N, CA, C, O and the ligand as a Tripos MOL2 file, in Angstrom:
@<TRIPOS>MOLECULE
protein
  277   275    70     0     0
PROTEIN
NO_CHARGES

@<TRIPOS>ATOM
      1 N         -36.7890   11.1400  -66.4820 N.3       1 MET1
      2 CA        -36.0880    9.8970  -66.1320 C.3       1 MET1
      3 C         -36.8670    8.7040  -66.6710 C.2       1 MET1
      4 O         -38.0980    8.6890  -66.6290 O.2       1 MET1
      5 N         -36.1640    7.7260  -67.1670 N.am      2 SER2
      6 CA        -36.8620    6.5900  -67.7770 C.3       2 SER2
      7 C         -37.2810    5.5560  -66.7350 C.2       2 SER2
      8 O         -36.7340    5.5010  -65.6330 O.2       2 SER2
      9 N         -38.2550    4.7450  -67.1090 N.am      3 ILE3
     10 CA        -38.7560    3.7020  -66.2140 C.3       3 ILE3
     11 C         -37.6300    2.7210  -65.8590 C.2       3 ILE3
     12 O         -37.4820    2.3140  -64.7060 O.2       3 ILE3
     13 N         -36.8470    2.3540  -66.8700 N.am      4 ASP4
     14 CA        -35.7430    1.4180  -66.6170 C.3       4 ASP4
     15 C         -34.8050    1.9180  -65.5420 C.2       4 ASP4
     16 O         -34.3770    1.1720  -64.6610 O.2       4 ASP4
     17 N         -34.4910    3.2200  -65.6390 N.am      5 LYS5
     18 CA        -33.5710    3.8040  -64.6700 C.3       5 LYS5
     19 C         -34.1700    3.7540  -63.2540 C.2       5 LYS5
     20 O         -33.4910    3.4320  -62.2790 O.2       5 LYS5
     21 N         -35.4490    4.0810  -63.1820 N.am      6 LEU6
     22 CA        -36.1220    4.0750  -61.8840 C.3       6 LEU6
     23 C         -36.1870    2.6600  -61.3090 C.2       6 LEU6
     24 O         -35.9830    2.4560  -60.1120 O.2       6 LEU6
     25 N         -36.4690    1.6960  -62.1660 N.am      7 GLU7
     26 CA        -36.5370    0.3130  -61.6900 C.3       7 GLU7
     27 C         -35.1790   -0.1700  -61.2030 C.2       7 GLU7
     28 O         -35.0750   -0.9350  -60.2450 O.2       7 GLU7
     29 N         -34.1480    0.2960  -61.8860 N.am      8 GLU8
     30 CA        -32.7920   -0.0270  -61.4570 C.3       8 GLU8
     31 C         -32.5300    0.5160  -60.0490 C.2       8 GLU8
     32 O         -31.9630   -0.1600  -59.1910 O.2       8 GLU8
     33 N         -32.9590    1.7480  -59.8500 N.am      9 GLU9
     34 CA        -32.7690    2.3760  -58.5420 C.3       9 GLU9
     35 C         -33.5080    1.6270  -57.4480 C.2       9 GLU9
     36 O         -32.9930    1.4430  -56.3450 O.2       9 GLU9
     37 N         -34.7250    1.1950  -57.7690 N.am     10 VAL10
     38 CA        -35.5050    0.4230  -56.7930 C.3      10 VAL10
     39 C         -34.7480   -0.8510  -56.4210 C.2      10 VAL10
     40 O         -34.6920   -1.2320  -55.2510 O.2      10 VAL10
     41 N         -34.1690   -1.5030  -57.4250 N.am     11 GLU11
     42 CA        -33.4350   -2.7340  -57.1540 C.3      11 GLU11
     43 C         -32.2410   -2.4970  -56.2460 C.2      11 GLU11
     44 O         -31.9710   -3.2790  -55.3350 O.2      11 GLU11
     45 N         -31.5270   -1.4050  -56.5070 N.am     12 VAL12
     46 CA        -30.3760   -1.0660  -55.6720 C.3      12 VAL12
     47 C         -30.8230   -0.8550  -54.2290 C.2      12 VAL12
     48 O         -30.1820   -1.3300  -53.2920 O.2      12 VAL12
     49 N         -31.9290   -0.1360  -54.0650 N.am     13 LEU13
     50 CA        -32.4500    0.1430  -52.7300 C.3      13 LEU13
     51 C         -32.9180   -1.1410  -52.0480 C.2      13 LEU13
     52 O         -32.7360   -1.3110  -50.8420 O.2      13 LEU13
     53 N         -33.5170   -2.0380  -52.8200 N.am     14 GLN14
     54 CA        -33.9800   -3.2990  -52.2300 C.3      14 GLN14
     55 C         -32.7960   -4.1460  -51.7480 C.2      14 GLN14
     56 O         -32.8780   -4.8150  -50.7180 O.2      14 GLN14
     57 N         -31.6980   -4.1060  -52.5050 N.am     15 ASP15
     58 CA        -30.4870   -4.8020  -52.0570 C.3      15 ASP15
     59 C         -29.9830   -4.2160  -50.7430 C.2      15 ASP15
     60 O         -29.5900   -4.9390  -49.8270 O.2      15 ASP15
     61 N         -30.0040   -2.8900  -50.6770 N.am     16 GLU16
     62 CA        -29.5760   -2.2110  -49.4540 C.3      16 GLU16
     63 C         -30.4460   -2.6360  -48.2720 C.2      16 GLU16
     64 O         -29.9550   -2.8880  -47.1710 O.2      16 GLU16
     65 N         -31.7490   -2.7070  -48.5330 N.am     17 MET17
     66 CA        -32.6960   -3.1230  -47.5030 C.3      17 MET17
     67 C         -32.3560   -4.5000  -46.9700 C.2      17 MET17
     68 O         -32.3470   -4.7300  -45.7610 O.2      17 MET17
     69 N         -32.0740   -5.4180  -47.8930 N.am     18 GLU18
     70 CA        -31.7670   -6.7830  -47.4810 C.3      18 GLU18
     71 C         -30.5270   -6.8180  -46.6040 C.2      18 GLU18
     72 O         -30.4870   -7.5160  -45.5910 O.2      18 GLU18
     73 N         -29.5160   -6.0550  -47.0060 N.am     19 ALA19
     74 CA        -28.2800   -6.0110  -46.2250 C.3      19 ALA19
     75 C         -28.5530   -5.4570  -44.8310 C.2      19 ALA19
     76 O         -28.0220   -5.9620  -43.8420 O.2      19 ALA19
     77 N         -29.3760   -4.4280  -44.7550 N.am     20 LEU20
     78 CA        -29.7110   -3.8270  -43.4670 C.3      20 LEU20
     79 C         -30.5170   -4.7970  -42.5990 C.2      20 LEU20
     80 O         -30.3200   -4.8780  -41.3860 O.2      20 LEU20
     81 N         -31.4090   -5.5150  -43.2330 N.am     21 GLU21
     82 CA        -32.2370   -6.4750  -42.5080 C.3      21 GLU21
     83 C         -31.3600   -7.5500  -41.8700 C.2      21 GLU21
     84 O         -31.5500   -7.9280  -40.7140 O.2      21 GLU21
     85 N         -30.3950   -8.0310  -42.6540 N.am     22 GLU22
     86 CA        -29.4880   -9.0450  -42.1340 C.3      22 GLU22
     87 C         -28.6840   -8.5020  -40.9740 C.2      22 GLU22
     88 O         -28.4890   -9.1680  -39.9580 O.2      22 GLU22
     89 N         -28.2250   -7.2810  -41.1480 N.am     23 ASN23
     90 CA        -27.4680   -6.6000  -40.0950 C.3      23 ASN23
     91 C         -28.3230   -6.4600  -38.8410 C.2      23 ASN23
     92 O         -27.8680   -6.7110  -37.7240 O.2      23 ASN23
     93 N         -29.5550   -6.0590  -39.0510 N.am     24 CYS24
     94 CA        -30.4990   -5.8350  -37.9630 C.3      24 CYS24
     95 C         -30.6940   -7.1150  -37.1400 C.2      24 CYS24
     96 O         -30.7600   -7.0810  -35.9110 O.2      24 CYS24
     97 N         -30.7820   -8.2360  -37.8510 N.am     25 ASP25
     98 CA        -31.0100   -9.5120  -37.1680 C.3      25 ASP25
     99 C         -29.8600   -9.9130  -36.2490 C.2      25 ASP25
    100 O         -30.0440  -10.6910  -35.3130 O.2      25 ASP25
    101 N         -28.6890   -9.3810  -36.5220 N.am     26 THR26
    102 CA        -27.5240   -9.7910  -35.7360 C.3      26 THR26
    103 C         -27.2580   -8.8700  -34.5460 C.2      26 THR26
    104 O         -26.4030   -9.1730  -33.7130 O.2      26 THR26
    105 N         -27.9650   -7.7710  -34.4570 N.am     27 LEU27
    106 CA        -27.7120   -6.8150  -33.3750 C.3      27 LEU27
    107 C         -28.3540   -7.2750  -32.0640 C.2      27 LEU27
    108 O         -29.4960   -7.7330  -32.0360 O.2      27 LEU27
    109 N         -27.5890   -7.1390  -30.9890 N.am     28 ASP28
    110 CA        -28.1180   -7.5000  -29.6690 C.3      28 ASP28
    111 C         -29.3360   -6.6600  -29.3230 C.2      28 ASP28
    112 O         -30.3300   -7.1480  -28.7840 O.2      28 ASP28
    113 N         -29.2210   -5.3740  -29.6540 N.am     29 LEU29
    114 CA        -30.3060   -4.4350  -29.3610 C.3      29 LEU29
    115 C         -31.6300   -4.9220  -29.9400 C.2      29 LEU29
    116 O         -32.6850   -4.7570  -29.3270 O.2      29 LEU29
    117 N         -31.5650   -5.5190  -31.1210 N.am     30 CYS30
    118 CA        -32.7820   -5.9090  -31.8240 C.3      30 CYS30
    119 C         -33.4030   -7.1800  -31.2640 C.2      30 CYS30
    120 O         -34.5310   -7.5280  -31.6130 O.2      30 CYS30
    121 N         -32.6840   -7.8630  -30.4120 N.am     31 LYS31
    122 CA        -33.2600   -9.0560  -29.7930 C.3      31 LYS31
    123 C         -34.1240   -8.6600  -28.6030 C.2      31 LYS31
    124 O         -34.9520   -9.4410  -28.1330 O.2      31 LYS31
    125 N         -33.9220   -7.4500  -28.1280 N.am     32 GLU32
    126 CA        -34.7510   -6.9370  -27.0360 C.3      32 GLU32
    127 C         -36.1210   -6.5460  -27.5690 C.2      32 GLU32
    128 O         -36.2860   -6.2800  -28.7600 O.2      32 GLU32
    129 N         -37.0850   -6.5150  -26.6860 N.am     33 GLU33
    130 CA        -38.4080   -6.0830  -27.0980 C.3      33 GLU33
    131 C         -38.3380   -4.6070  -27.4900 C.2      33 GLU33
    132 O         -37.7500   -3.7940  -26.7760 O.2      33 GLU33
    133 N         -38.9330   -4.2750  -28.6110 N.am     34 ASP34
    134 CA        -38.8980   -2.8940  -29.1280 C.3      34 ASP34
    135 C         -37.4920   -2.4140  -29.4500 C.2      34 ASP34
    136 O         -37.2880   -1.2270  -29.7060 O.2      34 ASP34
    137 N         -36.5270   -3.3100  -29.4430 N.am     35 GLY35
    138 CA        -35.1460   -2.9130  -29.7170 C.3      35 GLY35
    139 C         -35.0060   -2.2380  -31.0710 C.2      35 GLY35
    140 O         -34.2510   -1.2790  -31.2310 O.2      35 GLY35
    141 N         -35.7380   -2.7500  -32.0290 N.am     36 CYS36
    142 CA        -35.6220   -2.2270  -33.3870 C.3      36 CYS36
    143 C         -36.0900   -0.7810  -33.5070 C.2      36 CYS36
    144 O         -35.6620   -0.0630  -34.4100 O.2      36 CYS36
    145 N         -36.9500   -0.3590  -32.6200 N.am     37 SER37
    146 CA        -37.3890    1.0350  -32.7160 C.3      37 SER37
    147 C         -36.2350    1.9710  -32.3600 C.2      37 SER37
    148 O         -36.3200    3.1790  -32.5820 O.2      37 SER37
    149 N         -35.1650    1.4150  -31.8130 N.am     38 ARG38
    150 CA        -34.0190    2.2550  -31.4690 C.3      38 ARG38
    151 C         -32.7910    1.9480  -32.3120 C.2      38 ARG38
    152 O         -31.7590    2.5990  -32.1450 O.2      38 ARG38
    153 N         -32.8700    0.9870  -33.2030 N.am     39 CYS39
    154 CA        -31.6440    0.6320  -33.9270 C.3      39 CYS39
    155 C         -31.5010    1.4370  -35.2270 C.2      39 CYS39
    156 O         -32.4900    1.7920  -35.8690 O.2      39 CYS39
    157 N         -30.2590    1.7110  -35.5900 N.am     40 ASP40
    158 CA        -29.9630    2.5150  -36.7840 C.3      40 ASP40
    159 C         -30.4330    1.8270  -38.0570 C.2      40 ASP40
    160 O         -30.9630    2.4600  -38.9700 O.2      40 ASP40
    161 N         -30.2260    0.5180  -38.0920 N.am     41 ALA41
    162 CA        -30.5880   -0.2210  -39.3050 C.3      41 ALA41
    163 C         -32.0780   -0.0480  -39.5920 C.2      41 ALA41
    164 O         -32.4850    0.1540  -40.7360 O.2      41 ALA41
    165 N         -32.8690   -0.1300  -38.5470 N.am     42 PHE42
    166 CA        -34.3120   -0.0140  -38.7300 C.3      42 PHE42
    167 C         -34.6930    1.3710  -39.2420 C.2      42 PHE42
    168 O         -35.5500    1.5130  -40.1140 O.2      42 PHE42
    169 N         -34.0460    2.3820  -38.6860 N.am     43 ARG43
    170 CA        -34.3410    3.7510  -39.1270 C.3      43 ARG43
    171 C         -33.9720    3.9250  -40.5960 C.2      43 ARG43
    172 O         -34.7160    4.5240  -41.3720 O.2      43 ARG43
    173 N         -32.8160    3.3930  -40.9580 N.am     44 LYS44
    174 CA        -32.3900    3.4950  -42.3610 C.3      44 LYS44
    175 C         -33.3530    2.7420  -43.2630 C.2      44 LYS44
    176 O         -33.6680    3.1900  -44.3650 O.2      44 LYS44
    177 N         -33.8150    1.5940  -42.7870 N.am     45 MET45
    178 CA        -34.7570    0.8150  -43.5920 C.3      45 MET45
    179 C         -36.0360    1.6090  -43.8490 C.2      45 MET45
    180 O         -36.6010    1.5640  -44.9420 O.2      45 MET45
    181 N         -36.4750    2.3250  -42.8400 N.am     46 GLU46
    182 CA        -37.6890    3.1310  -43.0370 C.3      46 GLU46
    183 C         -37.4640    4.2130  -44.0790 C.2      46 GLU46
    184 O         -38.3320    4.4860  -44.9080 O.2      46 GLU46
    185 N         -36.2720    4.8330  -44.0270 N.am     47 GLU47
    186 CA        -35.9390    5.8590  -45.0200 C.3      47 GLU47
    187 C         -35.9270    5.2590  -46.4210 C.2      47 GLU47
    188 O         -36.4930    5.8120  -47.3640 O.2      47 GLU47
    189 N         -35.2630    4.1070  -46.5250 N.am     48 ILE48
    190 CA        -35.1660    3.4570  -47.8340 C.3      48 ILE48
    191 C         -36.5460    3.0380  -48.3240 C.2      48 ILE48
    192 O         -36.8640    3.1650  -49.5060 O.2      48 ILE48
    193 N         -37.3480    2.5450  -47.4140 N.am     49 ASN49
    194 CA        -38.7010    2.1450  -47.7620 C.3      49 ASN49
    195 C         -39.4940    3.3110  -48.3460 C.2      49 ASN49
    196 O         -40.2100    3.1560  -49.3350 O.2      49 ASN49
    197 N         -39.3580    4.4660  -47.7280 N.am     50 ALA50
    198 CA        -40.0480    5.6590  -48.2170 C.3      50 ALA50
    199 C         -39.5610    6.0080  -49.6140 C.2      50 ALA50
    200 O         -40.3490    6.3910  -50.4790 O.2      50 ALA50
    201 N         -38.2560    5.8740  -49.8300 N.am     51 LYS51
    202 CA        -37.6950    6.1790  -51.1500 C.3      51 LYS51
    203 C         -38.2200    5.2090  -52.1920 C.2      51 LYS51
    204 O         -38.5810    5.6040  -53.3010 O.2      51 LYS51
    205 N         -38.2580    3.9280  -51.8230 N.am     52 ILE52
    206 CA        -38.7650    2.9190  -52.7610 C.3      52 ILE52
    207 C         -40.2110    3.2450  -53.1360 C.2      52 ILE52
    208 O         -40.5890    3.1670  -54.3060 O.2      52 ILE52
    209 N         -41.0080    3.6080  -52.1470 N.am     53 GLU53
    210 CA        -42.4090    3.9330  -52.4330 C.3      53 GLU53
    211 C         -42.5180    5.1240  -53.3890 C.2      53 GLU53
    212 O         -43.3290    5.1300  -54.3150 O.2      53 GLU53
    213 N         -41.6770    6.1270  -53.1370 N.am     54 GLU54
    214 CA        -41.6550    7.3000  -54.0130 C.3      54 GLU54
    215 C         -41.3260    6.9060  -55.4500 C.2      54 GLU54
    216 O         -41.9850    7.3270  -56.4000 O.2      54 GLU54
    217 N         -40.2840    6.0830  -55.5770 N.am     55 LEU55
    218 CA        -39.8600    5.6570  -56.9080 C.3      55 LEU55
    219 C         -40.9500    4.8400  -57.5900 C.2      55 LEU55
    220 O         -41.1980    4.9880  -58.7870 O.2      55 LEU55
    221 N         -41.6000    3.9720  -56.8050 N.am     56 GLU56
    222 CA        -42.6420    3.1410  -57.4050 C.3      56 GLU56
    223 C         -43.8170    3.9910  -57.8800 C.2      56 GLU56
    224 O         -44.4380    3.7030  -58.9030 O.2      56 GLU56
    225 N         -44.1050    5.0300  -57.1240 N.am     57 GLU57
    226 CA        -45.1580    5.9550  -57.5620 C.3      57 GLU57
    227 C         -44.7960    6.5960  -58.8930 C.2      57 GLU57
    228 O         -45.6170    6.6910  -59.8050 O.2      57 GLU57
    229 N         -43.5310    7.0350  -58.9790 N.am     58 LYS58
    230 CA        -43.0690    7.6700  -60.2190 C.3      58 LYS58
    231 C         -43.1620    6.6920  -61.3780 C.2      58 LYS58
    232 O         -43.5960    7.0500  -62.4740 O.2      58 LYS58
    233 N         -42.7500    5.4460  -61.1250 N.am     59 ILE59
    234 CA        -42.8080    4.4280  -62.1740 C.3      59 ILE59
    235 C         -44.2470    4.2600  -62.6510 C.2      59 ILE59
    236 O         -44.5120    4.2040  -63.8520 O.2      59 ILE59
    237 N         -45.1700    4.1790  -61.6980 N.am     60 GLU60
    238 CA        -46.5740    4.0090  -62.0760 C.3      60 GLU60
    239 C         -47.0850    5.1940  -62.8910 C.2      60 GLU60
    240 O         -47.8180    5.0360  -63.8670 O.2      60 GLU60
    241 N         -46.6760    6.3810  -62.4580 N.am     61 GLU61
    242 CA        -47.0670    7.5840  -63.2170 C.3      61 GLU61
    243 C         -46.5740    7.4970  -64.6520 C.2      61 GLU61
    244 O         -47.3170    7.7620  -65.5980 O.2      61 GLU61
    245 N         -45.3080    7.1210  -64.7980 N.am     62 LEU62
    246 CA        -44.7240    7.0240  -66.1320 C.3      62 LEU62
    247 C         -45.4230    5.9710  -66.9720 C.2      62 LEU62
    248 O         -45.6800    6.1690  -68.1590 O.2      62 LEU62
    249 N         -45.7290    4.8390  -66.3290 N.am     63 ILE63
    250 CA        -46.3890    3.7560  -67.0650 C.3      63 ILE63
    251 C         -47.7710    4.2180  -67.5330 C.2      63 ILE63
    252 O         -48.1360    3.9910  -68.6870 O.2      63 ILE63
    253 N         -48.5360    4.8570  -66.6590 N.am     64 SER64
    254 CA        -49.8760    5.2720  -67.0860 C.3      64 SER64
    255 C         -49.7930    6.4040  -68.1120 C.2      64 SER64
    256 O         -50.6530    6.5050  -68.9870 O.2      64 SER64
    257 N         -48.7680    7.2550  -68.0140 N.am     65 ALA65
    258 CA        -48.5850    8.2930  -69.0190 C.3      65 ALA65
    259 C         -48.2890    7.6780  -70.3850 C.2      65 ALA65
    260 O         -48.7640    8.1530  -71.4170 O.2      65 ALA65
    261 N         -47.4940    6.6100  -70.3650 N.am     66 GLU66
    262 CA        -47.1670    5.9380  -71.6280 C.3      66 GLU66
    263 C         -48.3960    5.2930  -72.2540 C.2      66 GLU66
    264 O         -48.5840    5.3150  -73.4700 O.2      66 GLU66
    265 N         -49.2200    4.7240  -71.3920 N.am     67 GLU67
    266 CA        -50.4050    4.0400  -71.8920 C.3      67 GLU67
    267 C         -51.3860    5.0020  -72.5560 C.2      67 GLU67
    268 O         -52.1250    4.6390  -73.4710 O.2      67 GLU67
    269 N         -51.3650    6.2330  -72.0680 N.am     68 GLU68
    270 CA        -52.2930    7.2270  -72.6230 C.3      68 GLU68
    271 C         -51.9110    7.6740  -74.0140 C.2      68 GLU68
    272 O         -52.7640    8.1170  -74.7820 O.2      68 GLU68
    273 N         -50.6500    7.5650  -74.3430 N.am     69 GLU69
    274 CA        -50.2080    8.0600  -75.6330 C.3      69 GLU69
    275 C         -50.7300    7.2290  -76.8000 C.2      69 GLU69
    276 O         -50.4350    7.5340  -77.9550 O.2      69 GLU69
    277 ZN        -33.1820   -3.7490  -35.5650 Zn       70 ZN70
@<TRIPOS>BOND
     1     1     2 1
     2     2     3 1
     3     3     4 2
     4     3     5 am
     5     5     6 1
     6     6     7 1
     7     7     8 2
     8     7     9 am
     9     9    10 1
    10    10    11 1
    11    11    12 2
    12    11    13 am
    13    13    14 1
    14    14    15 1
    15    15    16 2
    16    15    17 am
    17    17    18 1
    18    18    19 1
    19    19    20 2
    20    19    21 am
    21    21    22 1
    22    22    23 1
    23    23    24 2
    24    23    25 am
    25    25    26 1
    26    26    27 1
    27    27    28 2
    28    27    29 am
    29    29    30 1
    30    30    31 1
    31    31    32 2
    32    31    33 am
    33    33    34 1
    34    34    35 1
    35    35    36 2
    36    35    37 am
    37    37    38 1
    38    38    39 1
    39    39    40 2
    40    39    41 am
    41    41    42 1
    42    42    43 1
    43    43    44 2
    44    43    45 am
    45    45    46 1
    46    46    47 1
    47    47    48 2
    48    47    49 am
    49    49    50 1
    50    50    51 1
    51    51    52 2
    52    51    53 am
    53    53    54 1
    54    54    55 1
    55    55    56 2
    56    55    57 am
    57    57    58 1
    58    58    59 1
    59    59    60 2
    60    59    61 am
    61    61    62 1
    62    62    63 1
    63    63    64 2
    64    63    65 am
    65    65    66 1
    66    66    67 1
    67    67    68 2
    68    67    69 am
    69    69    70 1
    70    70    71 1
    71    71    72 2
    72    71    73 am
    73    73    74 1
    74    74    75 1
    75    75    76 2
    76    75    77 am
    77    77    78 1
    78    78    79 1
    79    79    80 2
    80    79    81 am
    81    81    82 1
    82    82    83 1
    83    83    84 2
    84    83    85 am
    85    85    86 1
    86    86    87 1
    87    87    88 2
    88    87    89 am
    89    89    90 1
    90    90    91 1
    91    91    92 2
    92    91    93 am
    93    93    94 1
    94    94    95 1
    95    95    96 2
    96    95    97 am
    97    97    98 1
    98    98    99 1
    99    99   100 2
   100    99   101 am
   101   101   102 1
   102   102   103 1
   103   103   104 2
   104   103   105 am
   105   105   106 1
   106   106   107 1
   107   107   108 2
   108   107   109 am
   109   109   110 1
   110   110   111 1
   111   111   112 2
   112   111   113 am
   113   113   114 1
   114   114   115 1
   115   115   116 2
   116   115   117 am
   117   117   118 1
   118   118   119 1
   119   119   120 2
   120   119   121 am
   121   121   122 1
   122   122   123 1
   123   123   124 2
   124   123   125 am
   125   125   126 1
   126   126   127 1
   127   127   128 2
   128   127   129 am
   129   129   130 1
   130   130   131 1
   131   131   132 2
   132   131   133 am
   133   133   134 1
   134   134   135 1
   135   135   136 2
   136   135   137 am
   137   137   138 1
   138   138   139 1
   139   139   140 2
   140   139   141 am
   141   141   142 1
   142   142   143 1
   143   143   144 2
   144   143   145 am
   145   145   146 1
   146   146   147 1
   147   147   148 2
   148   147   149 am
   149   149   150 1
   150   150   151 1
   151   151   152 2
   152   151   153 am
   153   153   154 1
   154   154   155 1
   155   155   156 2
   156   155   157 am
   157   157   158 1
   158   158   159 1
   159   159   160 2
   160   159   161 am
   161   161   162 1
   162   162   163 1
   163   163   164 2
   164   163   165 am
   165   165   166 1
   166   166   167 1
   167   167   168 2
   168   167   169 am
   169   169   170 1
   170   170   171 1
   171   171   172 2
   172   171   173 am
   173   173   174 1
   174   174   175 1
   175   175   176 2
   176   175   177 am
   177   177   178 1
   178   178   179 1
   179   179   180 2
   180   179   181 am
   181   181   182 1
   182   182   183 1
   183   183   184 2
   184   183   185 am
   185   185   186 1
   186   186   187 1
   187   187   188 2
   188   187   189 am
   189   189   190 1
   190   190   191 1
   191   191   192 2
   192   191   193 am
   193   193   194 1
   194   194   195 1
   195   195   196 2
   196   195   197 am
   197   197   198 1
   198   198   199 1
   199   199   200 2
   200   199   201 am
   201   201   202 1
   202   202   203 1
   203   203   204 2
   204   203   205 am
   205   205   206 1
   206   206   207 1
   207   207   208 2
   208   207   209 am
   209   209   210 1
   210   210   211 1
   211   211   212 2
   212   211   213 am
   213   213   214 1
   214   214   215 1
   215   215   216 2
   216   215   217 am
   217   217   218 1
   218   218   219 1
   219   219   220 2
   220   219   221 am
   221   221   222 1
   222   222   223 1
   223   223   224 2
   224   223   225 am
   225   225   226 1
   226   226   227 1
   227   227   228 2
   228   227   229 am
   229   229   230 1
   230   230   231 1
   231   231   232 2
   232   231   233 am
   233   233   234 1
   234   234   235 1
   235   235   236 2
   236   235   237 am
   237   237   238 1
   238   238   239 1
   239   239   240 2
   240   239   241 am
   241   241   242 1
   242   242   243 1
   243   243   244 2
   244   243   245 am
   245   245   246 1
   246   246   247 1
   247   247   248 2
   248   247   249 am
   249   249   250 1
   250   250   251 1
   251   251   252 2
   252   251   253 am
   253   253   254 1
   254   254   255 1
   255   255   256 2
   256   255   257 am
   257   257   258 1
   258   258   259 1
   259   259   260 2
   260   259   261 am
   261   261   262 1
   262   262   263 1
   263   263   264 2
   264   263   265 am
   265   265   266 1
   266   266   267 1
   267   267   268 2
   268   267   269 am
   269   269   270 1
   270   270   271 1
   271   271   272 2
   272   271   273 am
   273   273   274 1
   274   274   275 1
   275   275   276 2
@<TRIPOS>SUBSTRUCTURE
     1 MET1         2 RESIDUE 1 A MET
     2 SER2         6 RESIDUE 1 A SER
     3 ILE3        10 RESIDUE 1 A ILE
     4 ASP4        14 RESIDUE 1 A ASP
     5 LYS5        18 RESIDUE 1 A LYS
     6 LEU6        22 RESIDUE 1 A LEU
     7 GLU7        26 RESIDUE 1 A GLU
     8 GLU8        30 RESIDUE 1 A GLU
     9 GLU9        34 RESIDUE 1 A GLU
    10 VAL10       38 RESIDUE 1 A VAL
    11 GLU11       42 RESIDUE 1 A GLU
    12 VAL12       46 RESIDUE 1 A VAL
    13 LEU13       50 RESIDUE 1 A LEU
    14 GLN14       54 RESIDUE 1 A GLN
    15 ASP15       58 RESIDUE 1 A ASP
    16 GLU16       62 RESIDUE 1 A GLU
    17 MET17       66 RESIDUE 1 A MET
    18 GLU18       70 RESIDUE 1 A GLU
    19 ALA19       74 RESIDUE 1 A ALA
    20 LEU20       78 RESIDUE 1 A LEU
    21 GLU21       82 RESIDUE 1 A GLU
    22 GLU22       86 RESIDUE 1 A GLU
    23 ASN23       90 RESIDUE 1 A ASN
    24 CYS24       94 RESIDUE 1 A CYS
    25 ASP25       98 RESIDUE 1 A ASP
    26 THR26      102 RESIDUE 1 A THR
    27 LEU27      106 RESIDUE 1 A LEU
    28 ASP28      110 RESIDUE 1 A ASP
    29 LEU29      114 RESIDUE 1 A LEU
    30 CYS30      118 RESIDUE 1 A CYS
    31 LYS31      122 RESIDUE 1 A LYS
    32 GLU32      126 RESIDUE 1 A GLU
    33 GLU33      130 RESIDUE 1 A GLU
    34 ASP34      134 RESIDUE 1 A ASP
    35 GLY35      138 RESIDUE 1 A GLY
    36 CYS36      142 RESIDUE 1 A CYS
    37 SER37      146 RESIDUE 1 A SER
    38 ARG38      150 RESIDUE 1 A ARG
    39 CYS39      154 RESIDUE 1 A CYS
    40 ASP40      158 RESIDUE 1 A ASP
    41 ALA41      162 RESIDUE 1 A ALA
    42 PHE42      166 RESIDUE 1 A PHE
    43 ARG43      170 RESIDUE 1 A ARG
    44 LYS44      174 RESIDUE 1 A LYS
    45 MET45      178 RESIDUE 1 A MET
    46 GLU46      182 RESIDUE 1 A GLU
    47 GLU47      186 RESIDUE 1 A GLU
    48 ILE48      190 RESIDUE 1 A ILE
    49 ASN49      194 RESIDUE 1 A ASN
    50 ALA50      198 RESIDUE 1 A ALA
    51 LYS51      202 RESIDUE 1 A LYS
    52 ILE52      206 RESIDUE 1 A ILE
    53 GLU53      210 RESIDUE 1 A GLU
    54 GLU54      214 RESIDUE 1 A GLU
    55 LEU55      218 RESIDUE 1 A LEU
    56 GLU56      222 RESIDUE 1 A GLU
    57 GLU57      226 RESIDUE 1 A GLU
    58 LYS58      230 RESIDUE 1 A LYS
    59 ILE59      234 RESIDUE 1 A ILE
    60 GLU60      238 RESIDUE 1 A GLU
    61 GLU61      242 RESIDUE 1 A GLU
    62 LEU62      246 RESIDUE 1 A LEU
    63 ILE63      250 RESIDUE 1 A ILE
    64 SER64      254 RESIDUE 1 A SER
    65 ALA65      258 RESIDUE 1 A ALA
    66 GLU66      262 RESIDUE 1 A GLU
    67 GLU67      266 RESIDUE 1 A GLU
    68 GLU68      270 RESIDUE 1 A GLU
    69 GLU69      274 RESIDUE 1 A GLU
    70 ZN70       277 GROUP 0 **** ****
């Protein structure tokens, strides 16, 4: 997979994150203390965050592999 493709995916995920964050801010549950630890948006954000980190690792691997050539 190319770096461009991976970066594109990261951008898509970051957009999703922003949408979830906005959603999260509007939930009554999230205004409660620790509310976010029980909200769906927060759980999804954690999943997306993990995916973004994975993709960024791959991007870095690809970049350093390219530099070695
Ligand atoms: Zn929340």
